[in-house]
C-alpha positions in Angstrom: 36.9 29.5 53.4 33.0 28.8 54.8 31.7 31.2 51.9 33.2 28.5 49.4 31.5 25.5 50.6 28.1 26.0 49.5 29.6 26.4 46.0 31.7 23.4 46.1 28.7 21.4 47.0 26.7 22.7 44.2 28.9 22.4 42.0 29.7 18.5 43.2 25.8 17.9 43.1 25.7 18.9 39.9 28.5 17.1 38.3 27.5 14.1 40.2 23.7 14.3 38.6 25.2 15.1 35.0 27.7 12.1 35.2 24.8 9.5 36.8 22.5 11.0 34.3 24.8 9.9 31.3 25.7 6.5 32.8 22.3 5.3 33.3 20.9 6.7 29.8 23.7 4.8 28.1 23.3 1.4 30.2 22.7 -1.6 28.1 19.7 -2.6 30.7 18.1 0.9 29.9 17.8 0.3 26.4 17.3 -3.3 26.5 14.4 -3.2 29.2 12.6 -0.3 27.0 13.1 -0.6 23.3 10.1 1.7 22.5 12.1 4.8 23.9 14.7 4.9 21.1 11.4 5.0 19.0 10.2 8.4 20.7 13.6 9.9 20.9 12.6 13.0 19.0 9.6 13.7 21.4 11.5 12.7 24.7 14.5 15.1 23.5 11.9 17.4 23.5 10.6 17.1 26.8 13.9 17.0 28.6 15.1 19.9 26.8 11.9 21.8 28.3 12.9 20.5 31.7 16.5 21.8 31.7 15.3 25.2 30.3 13.2 25.6 33.1 15.2 24.6 35.6 17.9 26.5 34.2 15.9 29.5 34.4 14.7 29.0 37.8 18.4 28.3 39.0 19.4 32.0 37.5 16.5 33.6 38.8 17.5 32.5 42.4 21.1 33.2 42.0 19.9 36.8 40.8 17.6 37.3 43.9 20.1 35.7 46.2 22.8 38.0 44.9 20.7 41.2 44.8 19.6 40.3 48.6 23.1 39.4 50.0 25.4 42.5 48.6 
């Protein structure tokens, strides 16, 4: 049971973070407070894509290292 707890916590944090990001991104206050954001959508999506690609690569590398040292 104790081996499952870290996985549950990781999945829970990821789901909460993803839902929170979508809620904040689509909120009315976010669009009203910064209308320039909609004008720079392509550039913003590009930056966010690189952040997510980098985070995914680091996560996969960390998981591979962890699994190779603990098997």
